[in-house]
Structures are given as C-alpha cells and as structure tokens.
C-alpha positions as a Markdown table, in Angstrom:
| # | Residue | x | y | z |
|---|---|---|---|---|
| 1 | Met | 4.0 | -1.8 | -16.7 |
| 2 | Ser | 0.9 | -1.7 | -18.8 |
| 3 | Ser | 1.7 | 1.6 | -20.6 |
| 4 | Ser | 4.8 | 0.0 | -22.1 |
| 5 | Lys | 2.5 | -1.9 | -24.6 |
| 6 | Asn | 1.9 | 1.4 | -26.3 |
| 7 | Tyr | 5.5 | 1.8 | -27.4 |
| 8 | Ser | 7.9 | 0.0 | -29.7 |
| 9 | Asn | 8.7 | -3.6 | -28.9 |
| 10 | Arg | 11.0 | -4.0 | -31.9 |
| 11 | Ile | 14.5 | -5.6 | -31.4 |
| 12 | Leu | 17.1 | -5.7 | -34.1 |
| 13 | Val | 19.7 | -8.6 | -34.0 |
| 14 | Ile | 22.8 | -8.1 | -36.2 |
| 15 | Asp | 24.9 | -11.3 | -36.2 |
| 16 | Asp | 26.4 | -13.5 | -38.9 |
| 17 | Asn | 25.8 | -16.7 | -36.9 |
| 18 | Pro | 22.3 | -18.2 | -37.5 |
| 19 | Asp | 22.6 | -20.1 | -34.2 |
| 20 | Ile | 22.9 | -16.8 | -32.3 |
| 21 | His | 19.6 | -15.6 | -34.0 |
| 22 | Ala | 18.0 | -18.9 | -33.0 |
| 23 | Asp | 19.2 | -18.4 | -29.4 |
| 24 | Phe | 17.7 | -14.9 | -29.3 |
| 25 | Arg | 14.4 | -16.2 | -30.6 |
| 26 | Lys | 14.3 | -19.0 | -28.0 |
| 27 | Val | 15.0 | -16.7 | -25.1 |
| 28 | Leu | 13.0 | -13.6 | -26.1 |
| 29 | Cys | 10.2 | -15.4 | -28.0 |
| 30 | Pro | 9.8 | -18.7 | -26.1 |
| 31 | His | 6.2 | -19.2 | -27.3 |
| 32 | Val | 7.0 | -19.2 | -31.0 |
| 33 | Ala | 6.2 | -22.7 | -32.3 |
| 34 | Asp | 8.8 | -23.8 | -34.9 |
| 35 | Ser | 7.7 | -26.8 | -36.9 |
| 36 | Asp | 11.2 | -28.3 | -37.0 |
| 37 | Glu | 14.9 | -27.3 | -37.0 |
| 38 | Leu | 15.0 | -26.9 | -40.8 |
| 39 | Asp | 12.0 | -24.5 | -40.7 |
| 40 | Ala | 13.6 | -22.5 | -37.9 |
| 41 | Leu | 16.9 | -22.2 | -39.8 |
| 42 | Glu | 15.1 | -21.1 | -42.9 |
| 43 | Val | 13.2 | -18.4 | -41.0 |
| 44 | Val | 16.5 | -17.1 | -39.6 |
| 45 | Met | 18.4 | -17.3 | -43.0 |
| 46 | Leu | 15.6 | -15.4 | -44.8 |
| 47 | Gly | 15.6 | -12.6 | -42.2 |
| 48 | Ala | 12.0 | -13.1 | -41.3 |
| 49 | Val | 10.3 | -11.3 | -38.4 |
| 50 | Asp | 9.1 | -13.3 | -35.3 |
| 51 | Arg | 6.2 | -12.2 | -33.3 |
| 52 | Cys | 5.1 | -13.6 | -30.0 |
| 53 | Glu | 1.7 | -13.3 | -28.5 |
| 54 | Asp | 2.5 | -12.9 | -24.9 |
| 55 | Glu | 2.0 | -10.2 | -22.3 |
| 56 | Gln | 5.7 | -9.2 | -22.8 |
| 57 | Val | 5.9 | -9.2 | -26.6 |
| 58 | Phe | 9.2 | -8.7 | -28.4 |
| 59 | Asp | 9.3 | -8.2 | -32.2 |
| 60 | Leu | 12.6 | -9.5 | -33.5 |
| 61 | Thr | 14.1 | -8.5 | -36.8 |
| 62 | His | 17.2 | -10.4 | -38.0 |
| 63 | Ala | 20.2 | -9.1 | -40.0 |
| 64 | His | 23.2 | -11.1 | -40.8 |
| 65 | Gln | 25.7 | -8.4 | -41.9 |
| 66 | Gly | 26.4 | -4.9 | -40.5 |
| 67 | Glu | 25.4 | -3.1 | -43.7 |
| 68 | Glu | 22.1 | -5.1 | -43.8 |
| 69 | Gly | 21.5 | -4.2 | -40.2 |
| 70 | Phe | 22.1 | -0.5 | -40.7 |
| 71 | Asp | 19.6 | -0.5 | -43.6 |
| 72 | Cys | 17.0 | -2.1 | -41.4 |
| 73 | Phe | 17.7 | 0.4 | -38.6 |
| 74 | Arg | 17.6 | 3.4 | -41.0 |
| 75 | Lys | 14.3 | 2.3 | -42.7 |
| 76 | Ala | 12.6 | 1.6 | -39.3 |
| 77 | Lys | 13.6 | 5.1 | -38.1 |
| 78 | Glu | 12.3 | 6.7 | -41.3 |
| 79 | Asp | 9.0 | 4.8 | -41.1 |
| 80 | Gly | 8.4 | 6.1 | -37.6 |
| 81 | Asp | 8.6 | 2.6 | -36.1 |
| 82 | Pro | 12.1 | 2.4 | -34.6 |
| 83 | Phe | 13.8 | -0.4 | -32.7 |
| 84 | Phe | 14.2 | 0.3 | -29.0 |
| 85 | Val | 17.4 | -1.7 | -29.0 |
| 86 | Ala | 19.9 | -3.3 | -31.4 |
| 87 | Phe | 22.1 | -6.3 | -30.4 |
| 88 | Val | 25.3 | -6.0 | -32.6 |
| 89 | Asp | 28.0 | -8.7 | -33.0 |
| 90 | Met | 31.6 | -7.3 | -33.2 |
| 91 | Arg | 32.9 | -9.7 | -35.8 |
| 92 | Met | 30.9 | -10.3 | -39.0 |
| 93 | Pro | 33.2 | -11.2 | -41.9 |
| 94 | Pro | 33.4 | -10.4 | -44.7 |
| 95 | Gly | 31.4 | -7.1 | -44.5 |
| 96 | Trp | 31.2 | -4.4 | -41.8 |
| 97 | Asp | 32.3 | -5.3 | -38.4 |
| 98 | Gly | 30.3 | -4.3 | -35.3 |
| 99 | Phe | 32.4 | -1.1 | -34.7 |
| 100 | Lys | 31.6 | 0.3 | -38.2 |
| 101 | Thr | 28.0 | -0.8 | -37.9 |
| 102 | Ile | 27.6 | 1.1 | -34.6 |
| 103 | Gln | 29.2 | 4.2 | -36.1 |
| 104 | Ala | 26.8 | 4.1 | -39.0 |
| 105 | Ile | 23.7 | 3.6 | -36.8 |
| 106 | Arg | 24.8 | 6.6 | -34.7 |
| 107 | Thr | 24.7 | 8.8 | -37.9 |
| 108 | Val | 20.9 | 8.3 | -38.0 |
| 109 | Asp | 20.1 | 7.9 | -34.3 |
| 110 | Glu | 22.2 | 9.1 | -31.4 |
| 111 | Glu | 19.7 | 8.0 | -28.7 |
| 112 | Ala | 19.1 | 4.4 | -29.6 |
| 113 | Thr | 20.4 | 1.8 | -27.2 |
| 114 | Ile | 23.0 | -0.5 | -28.7 |
| 115 | Val | 24.2 | -3.7 | -27.0 |
| 116 | Val | 27.6 | -5.0 | -28.2 |
| 117 | Cys | 27.5 | -8.8 | -28.2 |
| 118 | Thr | 30.9 | -10.5 | -28.4 |
| 119 | Ala | 33.2 | -13.1 | -26.9 |
| 120 | Tyr | 36.2 | -11.1 | -27.9 |
| 121 | Ser | 36.8 | -7.8 | -29.7 |
| 122 | Asp | 39.4 | -6.1 | -31.9 |
| 123 | Tyr | 38.5 | -2.9 | -30.2 |
| 124 | Ser | 38.8 | -1.9 | -26.5 |
| 125 | Trp | 36.1 | -0.2 | -24.6 |
| 126 | Glu | 38.1 | 3.0 | -24.8 |
| 127 | Asp | 38.2 | 2.8 | -28.6 |
| 128 | Ile | 34.5 | 2.3 | -28.9 |
| 129 | Ala | 33.7 | 5.0 | -26.3 |
| 130 | Lys | 35.9 | 7.5 | -28.1 |
| 131 | Gln | 34.4 | 7.0 | -31.5 |
| 132 | Cys | 30.8 | 6.3 | -30.8 |
| 133 | Lys | 28.4 | 8.9 | -29.6 |
| 134 | Ser | 26.0 | 8.5 | -26.7 |
| 135 | Ile | 28.0 | 6.0 | -24.8 |
| 136 | Asp | 25.5 | 6.1 | -22.0 |
| 137 | Lys | 23.2 | 4.2 | -24.5 |
| 138 | Leu | 25.9 | 1.6 | -25.2 |
| 139 | Leu | 26.0 | -1.7 | -23.3 |
| 140 | Phe | 28.0 | -5.0 | -23.5 |
| 141 | Leu | 26.7 | -8.6 | -23.5 |
| 142 | Lys | 29.4 | -11.2 | -23.2 |
| 143 | Lys | 29.0 | -14.3 | -25.3 |
| 144 | Pro | 27.9 | -17.0 | -24.6 |
| 145 | Phe | 25.2 | -15.0 | -22.9 |
| 146 | Asp | 23.0 | -16.2 | -20.0 |
| 147 | Ser | 19.3 | -16.4 | -20.9 |
| 148 | Val | 18.2 | -14.8 | -17.7 |
| 149 | Glu | 20.7 | -11.9 | -18.2 |
| 150 | Leu | 19.4 | -11.4 | -21.8 |
| 151 | Thr | 15.7 | -11.5 | -20.8 |
| 152 | Ser | 16.3 | -9.2 | -17.9 |
| 153 | Met | 18.3 | -6.8 | -20.1 |
| 154 | Ala | 15.6 | -6.8 | -22.9 |
| 155 | Lys | 12.8 | -6.2 | -20.4 |
| 156 | Ser | 14.7 | -3.5 | -18.5 |
| 157 | Leu | 15.6 | -1.6 | -21.7 |
| 158 | His | 12.0 | -2.0 | -23.0 |
| 159 | Glu | 10.6 | -0.6 | -19.7 |
| 160 | Arg | 13.1 | 2.3 | -19.8 |
| 161 | Trp | 12.2 | 3.1 | -23.4 |
| 162 | Ala | 8.5 | 3.1 | -22.5 |
| 163 | Leu | 9.1 | 5.3 | -19.4 |
| 164 | Gln | 11.0 | 7.8 | -21.5 |
| 165 | Lys | 8.4 | 7.9 | -24.2 |
| 166 | Leu | 5.6 | 8.2 | -21.6 |
| 167 | Ala | 7.4 | 11.1 | -19.9 |
| 168 | Gln | 8.0 | 12.7 | -23.2 |
| 169 | Leu | 4.3 | 12.4 | -24.3 |
| 170 | Arg | 3.1 | 13.8 | -21.0 |
| 171 | Thr | 5.6 | 16.7 | -21.1 |
| 172 | Glu | 4.4 | 17.5 | -24.7 |
| 173 | Glu | 0.8 | 17.4 | -23.5 |
| 174 | Leu | 1.7 | 19.7 | -20.7 |
| 175 | Gln | 3.4 | 22.1 | -23.1 |
| 176 | Arg | 0.5 | 21.9 | -25.5 |
| 177 | Leu | -2.0 | 22.8 | -22.7 |
| 178 | Val | 0.2 | 25.6 | -21.5 |
| 179 | Arg | 0.5 | 27.0 | -25.1 |
| 180 | Leu | -3.3 | 26.7 | -25.5 |
| 181 | Arg | -4.0 | 28.4 | -22.3 |
| 182 | Thr | -1.4 | 31.1 | -22.9 |
| 183 | Ser | -3.0 | 32.0 | -26.2 |
| 184 | Glu | -6.4 | 32.2 | -24.5 |
| 185 | Leu | -5.0 | 34.4 | -21.8 |
| 186 | Glu | -3.4 | 36.7 | -24.3 |
| 187 | Ala | -6.7 | 37.1 | -26.2 |
| 188 | Glu | -8.5 | 38.0 | -23.0 |
| 189 | His | -5.9 | 40.3 | -21.7 |
| 190 | Ala | -7.0 | 43.4 | -23.5 |
| 191 | Lys | -10.6 | 42.9 | -22.5 |
| 192 | Asp | -10.3 | 42.3 | -18.8 |
| 193 | Lys | -7.2 | 42.2 | -16.7 |
| 194 | Val | -9.0 | 40.6 | -13.8 |
| 195 | Arg | -10.2 | 37.8 | -16.0 |
| 196 | Leu | -6.7 | 37.3 | -17.2 |
| 197 | Asp | -5.4 | 36.9 | -13.7 |
| 198 | Gln | -8.1 | 34.3 | -13.0 |
| 199 | Leu | -7.2 | 32.4 | -16.2 |
| 200 | Glu | -3.5 | 32.4 | -15.2 |
| 201 | Phe | -4.4 | 30.9 | -11.9 |
| 202 | Ile | -6.5 | 28.2 | -13.7 |
| 203 | Val | -3.6 | 27.4 | -16.0 |
| 204 | Ala | -1.1 | 27.1 | -13.1 |
| 205 | Glu | -3.5 | 24.9 | -11.2 |
| 206 | Arg | -4.2 | 22.7 | -14.2 |
| 207 | Thr | -0.5 | 22.3 | -15.0 |
| 208 | Ala | 0.2 | 21.3 | -11.4 |
| 209 | Asp | -2.6 | 18.7 | -11.6 |
| 210 | Leu | -1.2 | 17.3 | -14.8 |
| 211 | Arg | 2.3 | 17.1 | -13.5 |
| 212 | Lys | 1.0 | 15.4 | -10.3 |
| 213 | Leu | -0.9 | 12.9 | -12.5 |
| 214 | Ala | 2.2 | 12.2 | -14.6 |
| 215 | Phe | 4.6 | 11.6 | -11.6 |
| 216 | Thr | 2.3 | 10.3 | -8.9 |
| 217 | Asp | 0.9 | 6.9 | -8.2 |
| 218 | Thr | -2.9 | 7.4 | -8.3 |
| 219 | Leu | -3.6 | 4.6 | -5.8 |
| 220 | Thr | -1.3 | 5.6 | -2.9 |
| 221 | Gly | -0.5 | 9.2 | -3.7 |
| 222 | Leu | 3.2 | 8.4 | -3.5 |
| 223 | Pro | 5.7 | 9.3 | -6.3 |
| 224 | Asn | 5.6 | 6.8 | -9.1 |
| 225 | Arg | 8.4 | 4.9 | -10.9 |
| 226 | Ile | 9.1 | 7.9 | -13.2 |
| 227 | Glu | 9.6 | 10.4 | -10.4 |
| 228 | Phe | 11.7 | 7.9 | -8.4 |
| 229 | Tyr | 14.0 | 7.3 | -11.4 |
| 230 | Asp | 14.4 | 11.1 | -11.8 |
| 231 | Arg | 15.3 | 11.6 | -8.1 |
| 232 | Leu | 17.7 | 8.6 | -8.1 |
| 233 | Leu | 19.5 | 10.0 | -11.1 |
| 234 | Asp | 19.8 | 13.3 | -9.3 |
| 235 | Ala | 21.3 | 11.6 | -6.3 |
| 236 | Met | 23.7 | 9.6 | -8.5 |
| 237 | Ala | 24.9 | 12.9 | -10.2 |
| 238 | Lys | 25.5 | 14.5 | -6.8 |
| 239 | His | 27.6 | 11.4 | -5.8 |
| 240 | Lys | 29.6 | 11.5 | -9.0 |
| 241 | Asp | 30.4 | 15.2 | -8.5 |
| 242 | Asp | 31.1 | 14.7 | -4.8 |
| 243 | Pro | 31.9 | 11.1 | -3.7 |
| 244 | Ser | 31.3 | 12.1 | 0.0 |
| 245 | His | 27.7 | 12.7 | -0.9 |
| 246 | Glu | 26.2 | 9.2 | -0.3 |
| 247 | Tyr | 22.8 | 7.7 | -1.2 |
| 248 | Ala | 21.1 | 4.5 | -0.3 |
| 249 | Val | 18.1 | 2.6 | -1.8 |
| 250 | Leu | 15.7 | 0.4 | 0.0 |
| 251 | Phe | 13.6 | -2.1 | -2.1 |
| 252 | Leu | 10.5 | -3.4 | -0.2 |
| 253 | Asp | 8.2 | -6.3 | -1.2 |
| 254 | Phe | 5.4 | -7.5 | 1.1 |
| 255 | Asp | 5.2 | -11.1 | 2.3 |
| 256 | Gly | 1.7 | -12.5 | 2.0 |
| 257 | Phe | 0.2 | -9.7 | -0.1 |
| 258 | Lys | -1.0 | -12.1 | -2.8 |
| 259 | Thr | -2.8 | -14.1 | -0.1 |
| 260 | Val | -4.7 | -11.0 | 0.9 |
| 261 | Asn | -5.7 | -10.3 | -2.8 |
| 262 | Asp | -6.7 | -14.0 | -3.3 |
| 263 | Ser | -8.7 | -14.4 | -0.1 |
| 264 | Leu | -10.2 | -10.9 | 0.5 |
| 265 | Gly | -10.4 | -9.5 | -3.1 |
| 266 | His | -8.6 | -6.8 | -4.9 |
| 267 | Glu | -10.5 | -4.0 | -3.1 |
| 268 | Ser | -8.9 | -5.1 | 0.1 |
| 269 | Gly | -5.6 | -5.4 | -1.7 |
| 270 | Asp | -5.9 | -1.8 | -2.9 |
| 271 | Leu | -6.8 | -0.7 | 0.6 |
| 272 | Ile | -3.8 | -2.3 | 2.2 |
| 273 | Leu | -1.5 | -0.8 | -0.4 |
| 274 | Gln | -3.0 | 2.7 | 0.5 |
| 275 | Leu | -2.3 | 2.0 | 4.2 |
| 276 | Ile | 1.2 | 0.8 | 3.4 |
| 277 | Gly | 1.8 | 4.0 | 1.4 |
| 278 | Ala | 0.6 | 6.2 | 4.3 |
| 279 | Arg | 2.9 | 4.4 | 6.8 |
| 280 | Leu | 5.9 | 4.7 | 4.4 |
| 281 | Glu | 5.3 | 8.4 | 3.9 |
| 282 | Thr | 5.0 | 8.9 | 7.7 |
| 283 | Ala | 8.2 | 6.9 | 8.3 |
| 284 | Val | 10.4 | 9.1 | 6.0 |
| 285 | Thr | 8.8 | 12.5 | 6.8 |
| 286 | Gly | 7.5 | 12.0 | 10.3 |
| 287 | Pro | 9.2 | 13.2 | 13.5 |
| 288 | His | 10.8 | 9.9 | 14.2 |
| 289 | Phe | 13.0 | 10.1 | 11.1 |
| 290 | Val | 13.5 | 13.9 | 11.0 |
| 291 | Ala | 14.6 | 14.1 | 14.6 |
| 292 | Arg | 17.3 | 11.5 | 14.0 |
| 293 | Asn | 18.4 | 12.5 | 10.5 |
| 294 | Ser | 18.6 | 16.2 | 9.9 |
| 295 | Ser | 20.5 | 16.1 | 6.6 |
| 296 | Pro | 19.2 | 13.4 | 4.2 |
| 297 | Met | 16.3 | 13.8 | 1.8 |
| 298 | Ala | 14.1 | 10.7 | 1.9 |
| 299 | Leu | 11.6 | 9.7 | -0.8 |
| 300 | Ala | 9.2 | 6.8 | -0.6 |
| 301 | Ala | 7.7 | 5.7 | -4.0 |
| 302 | Arg | 5.5 | 2.9 | -5.4 |
| 303 | Leu | 7.0 | 1.1 | -8.3 |
| 304 | Gly | 4.0 | -1.1 | -9.0 |
| 305 | Gly | 2.1 | -4.0 | -7.4 |
| 306 | Asp | 3.3 | -4.4 | -3.8 |
| 307 | Glu | 6.8 | -3.2 | -4.7 |
| 308 | Phe | 7.9 | 0.1 | -3.0 |
| 309 | Cys | 11.3 | 1.9 | -2.9 |
| 310 | Ile | 12.8 | 4.4 | -0.5 |
| 311 | Leu | 15.7 | 6.7 | -1.6 |
| 312 | Leu | 17.9 | 8.2 | 1.1 |
| 313 | Asp | 19.9 | 11.1 | -0.6 |
| 314 | Gly | 22.8 | 12.4 | 1.5 |
| 315 | Tyr | 22.6 | 10.1 | 4.5 |
| 316 | Gly | 25.3 | 10.4 | 7.2 |
| 317 | Ser | 26.2 | 6.8 | 8.0 |
| 318 | Asp | 25.1 | 3.2 | 7.4 |
| 319 | Ala | 23.8 | 3.2 | 11.0 |
| 320 | Gln | 21.2 | 5.9 | 10.1 |
| 321 | Val | 20.0 | 3.8 | 7.2 |
| 322 | Met | 19.7 | 0.6 | 9.3 |
| 323 | Glu | 17.9 | 2.5 | 12.0 |
| 324 | Leu | 15.3 | 3.6 | 9.5 |
| 325 | Val | 15.1 | -0.1 | 8.2 |
| 326 | Asp | 14.4 | -1.3 | 11.8 |
| 327 | His | 11.8 | 1.4 | 12.3 |
| 328 | Leu | 10.1 | 0.4 | 9.0 |
| 329 | Arg | 10.0 | -3.3 | 9.8 |
| 330 | Leu | 8.4 | -2.4 | 13.1 |
| 331 | Glu | 5.8 | 0.0 | 11.7 |
| 332 | Leu | 4.9 | -2.0 | 8.6 |
| 333 | Gly | 4.5 | -5.2 | 10.7 |
| 334 | His | 1.6 | -3.7 | 12.8 |
| 335 | Pro | -1.8 | -5.2 | 11.9 |
| 336 | Tyr | -3.9 | -3.5 | 9.2 |
| 337 | Asp | -7.6 | -2.9 | 9.7 |
| 338 | Leu | -9.3 | -3.7 | 6.3 |
| 339 | Gln | -12.9 | -2.5 | 7.1 |
| 340 | Gly | -13.2 | -4.8 | 10.1 |
| 341 | Thr | -10.8 | -7.6 | 8.9 |
| 342 | Ile | -7.5 | -7.5 | 10.7 |
| 343 | Val | -4.5 | -8.5 | 8.6 |
| 344 | Thr | -0.8 | -8.7 | 9.4 |
| 345 | Ile | 1.8 | -8.7 | 6.7 |
| 346 | Thr | 5.5 | -8.1 | 6.8 |
| 347 | Ala | 8.0 | -6.4 | 4.5 |
| 348 | Ser | 11.1 | -8.0 | 3.0 |
| 349 | Ile | 13.7 | -5.3 | 2.5 |
| 350 | Gly | 16.8 | -5.2 | 0.2 |
| 351 | Ile | 19.3 | -2.4 | 0.8 |
| 352 | Thr | 22.2 | -1.1 | -1.4 |
| 353 | Phe | 24.5 | 1.8 | -1.1 |
| 354 | Ser | 26.2 | 4.3 | -3.5 |
| 355 | Arg | 29.7 | 2.9 | -2.5 |
| 356 | Phe | 29.2 | 0.1 | -5.0 |
| 357 | Gly | 30.0 | 2.6 | -7.7 |
| 358 | Tyr | 26.8 | 2.4 | -9.8 |
| 359 | Glu | 26.7 | 3.9 | -13.3 |
| 360 | Thr | 22.9 | 3.4 | -14.1 |
| 361 | Ala | 19.7 | 3.6 | -12.1 |
| 362 | Glu | 18.7 | 0.2 | -13.4 |
| 363 | Asp | 21.8 | -1.3 | -11.8 |
| 364 | Val | 20.9 | 0.3 | -8.4 |
| 365 | Leu | 17.4 | -1.2 | -8.5 |
| 366 | Arg | 18.7 | -4.5 | -9.7 |
| 367 | Asp | 21.0 | -5.0 | -6.8 |
| 368 | Ala | 18.4 | -3.7 | -4.2 |
| 369 | Asp | 15.9 | -6.1 | -5.8 |
| 370 | Thr | 18.5 | -9.0 | -5.5 |
| 371 | Ala | 19.1 | -8.2 | -1.9 |
| 372 | Met | 15.3 | -8.1 | -1.3 |
| 373 | Tyr | 14.9 | -11.7 | -2.7 |
| 374 | Ser | 17.8 | -12.8 | -0.5 |
| 375 | Ala | 15.9 | -11.4 | 2.4 |
| 376 | Lys | 12.7 | -13.3 | 1.4 |
| 377 | Ala | 14.8 | -16.5 | 1.2 |
| 378 | Arg | 15.8 | -16.0 | 4.9 |
| 379 | Gly | 12.2 | -15.7 | 6.1 |
| 380 | Arg | 9.4 | -13.2 | 6.5 |
| 381 | Gly | 10.1 | -9.6 | 7.5 |
| 382 | Met | 13.8 | -9.8 | 7.0 |
| 383 | Ala | 16.2 | -7.1 | 5.7 |
| 384 | Val | 19.5 | -7.8 | 3.8 |
| 385 | Val | 22.2 | -5.5 | 2.6 |
| 386 | Phe | 23.4 | -6.2 | -1.0 |
| 387 | Glu | 26.8 | -8.0 | -1.4 |
| 388 | Gln | 28.6 | -8.7 | -4.6 |
| 389 | Thr | 28.6 | -12.5 | -3.9 |
| 390 | Met | 24.8 | -12.4 | -4.4 |
| 391 | His | 25.3 | -12.2 | -8.2 |
| 392 | Glu | 27.5 | -15.2 | -8.0 |
| 393 | His | 24.9 | -17.1 | -6.0 |
| 394 | Val | 22.2 | -16.3 | -8.6 |
| 395 | Ala | 24.5 | -17.4 | -11.4 |
| 396 | Arg | 25.3 | -20.7 | -9.6 |
| 397 | Arg | 21.7 | -21.4 | -8.9 |
| 398 | Met | 20.9 | -20.8 | -12.6 |
| 399 | Val | 23.6 | -23.2 | -13.7 |
| 400 | Leu | 22.4 | -25.8 | -11.2 |
| 401 | Glu | 18.8 | -25.5 | -12.4 |
| 402 | Asn | 19.9 | -25.9 | -16.0 |
| 403 | Asp | 22.0 | -29.0 | -15.1 |
| 404 | Leu | 19.1 | -30.6 | -13.3 |
| 405 | His | 16.8 | -30.0 | -16.3 |
| 406 | Arg | 19.3 | -31.7 | -18.6 |
| 407 | Ala | 19.8 | -34.5 | -16.1 |
| 408 | Leu | 16.0 | -35.1 | -16.0 |
| 409 | Asp | 15.8 | -35.0 | -19.8 |
| 410 | Asn | 18.7 | -37.5 | -20.2 |
| 411 | Gln | 17.5 | -39.7 | -17.3 |
| 412 | Gln | 20.8 | -39.2 | -15.5 |
| 413 | Leu | 19.4 | -39.1 | -12.0 |
| 414 | Val | 19.8 | -42.4 | -10.0 |
| 415 | Val | 18.5 | -43.2 | -6.5 |
| 416 | Arg | 21.5 | -44.1 | -4.3 |
| 417 | Tyr | 19.8 | -43.9 | -0.9 |
| 418 | Gln | 16.1 | -43.8 | 0.1 |
| 419 | Pro | 15.3 | -43.6 | 3.8 |
| 420 | Ile | 12.2 | -45.4 | 5.1 |
| 421 | Val | 10.3 | -43.0 | 7.4 |
C-alpha cells in the first residue's frame, strides 16, 4: 500500500543473542550489503541502525538488554518517531527479562504492538496477559522463527499501523473541517438564518464526500481496505457475542489480469477492474442474491491491485455461501468488452468461515488468501475452502525449497536416472 511509506517503518529488536539480531537483519533487510562476518557482528554489537533501500523498507534498531531496549523505545516515543513494533526476547540475563521489559514499555505506550520471541518462557500466556495491558497488541513468535512467517508478520503489522494512522489522520481532517465550518456557521447565524441552513447543508455534503473518499476505492467505487477491515471487525464482534452469528470471507484474485495489463496497457487494466467491481456489487446486492439470502449482509471491497474480498455477515448455511461462489464464478467468467477488445478472465476464490475461531482480522484474510492460492494451484477459475492442513502444506513446501537451495549450494544433487525422449 503506497500510503504506508508515510508512516513509521521502525522496528526495535531486543535480544541478548547477536545471532538473532543478524537473522532479523537478513530476513527484514535482505539487501543490506555486509562486507564480511566480522563487520556484520560489529554492527550488531554496537547497536547500529540498518536501513534498506527497497520498496518495503524496514528500519531496524538493536538493543541487547531489556533496560537498553526500554530506553530506546521511550526516547523514540518522546522524539515523535516511534517504533511500530518491538520484538522482545523473554530471557536476557543478567538484566531485565522480557516480561519486565514489556511491563516497562507499557508504562509509556499502551498501544504499541509487542511480539514476544522465545523458544521457552518462565511465564505462561495467562501470566503475561494478566500483567500486561493491551493484550490485543501482544503477539508470540516461536524460536527458531521461520523467515516467511517473520516477513509476513512484519509486513502485516506495518500495513495495519499505516492503515490505523491513515484513518486517524483522515478522521482528524474531517473533525478539523467540521470545526471550521461550524465556526463559520455560528458567525453567520445571527445575520441570516437562511444562509446558515445553506451552509449546514454544504458542511454535511462536504463531510459525506470526505468520508466517502476516506473509505472508498476511487477506481471501482467499492469500499476500500479500511472500510472492509471495519466491517469484518464488526462481524467478528457479533460472532464473539453470539457464536450462532456466523460470517464468511471470500478472497478473489483474477487469473490472467497481469497479461491484460502487459498486452493492452494499464488503461485497459483499470477498465476491467471497474467492470469487475460493478459485477461484484451486482452479485451481492442484486436480485439473484437477495432473493435467495434474506438475512446476511454482503459487502464487496477492493483491497488493491486485482485483489477483491467479499464479507458475508450473518449467513444461514455453507450452502448459501457456496451458491454465491458458483454464481460469482459464472458471472465473473463472462467476457469483458474493453472498448472493442473482448477479454475473458476468471477468478480464483479462497473461502474461510468464522467457525475456525479467529481472533484477528489479519488471520481471517491470511487464511482466505491461503485458500485462494490453493485454488490457483488447481487451475483457473477454481474455488477452495480453507483447511487447517493448508498451513502445514505451506510449511512443508518452504522446508523443501530451503533443503533444495542448500543441496544446490553443497552440490548434493546426483543424477540417478535420465530418460532419453
């Protein structure tokens, strides 16, 4: 998301093991060129800051003891350039352990996200949750961590940080405009009541326009990622209060969209995204859906690129969801007329349900996204429901890829059989 570049990309790593710091740098700053191993170790031991010039830039600050990490966190907060996440080791002898470090950080910032990194801990999750505030901003990362999991977590937390800040800035701007207009209205009220009514109408209209701009995708007119997150959080809260209130999320990605962009140009790509948005909106608000599903609220949104999501809040059965999926595959698979050029593309759809017991919106989208990639692997225009085994498949594939890379580097691959065709 382009707007995320405007917000903090600072990460604080608090760990007494220099190798852990090196691992963070290799995973989150892969383009940093270290002259040799001694130079890299010196950088870590001196607590230097690494900066990467990449589209997704993370700014790492290293601390080797809990007290040192707390000082870094407090100073960054006071300077107005805070860390968006702190990775904290639980055991850091001889000084503060991770538990005391987290408690200290919470005294200066209750909203910061903290990731507990440990292979084992002297404290249970219940101990930490009882003593540390804002447990919804507290995550766990098991050592030894997987590089894909760490990268995904850092990017997800950074995007969430940016979305929160963007929503906050836009809300403040709305409030500022409302205050400004209100003061103007009050000044004019004594002079002309009619003029006051006109100005009030203008304020309301302008506020509605700004809100629409903040929560709407400008290209398709659909709700954007911020609005989708808010609606998904509402659905999750309803499900938590009443487990019989179910929700489902559909994650859509379009097969062959890049080919349209590359061959016909971005104008054609934008046009096909607009046509897709219109079909999605019709699918979830049109007579076909309403006639068969009287109870659920359906929301189609564009997350970015050719990625779209649909939220079904309060659906009656899995059959209702799958009926909508079949209807979507049919409607989205019809040809698109791009100013005389006929193009046919299909949608790969991943589906997940509230019965998996999600705690965060990020987890919901992660599993729906995982199911979508599984659908892509099965062919064009497929739809797949998420299963827990998909996480295991992704992990096994990552292990296999890493083993093959090492085998290539160590020249451990030997030809045993080569057919002659």
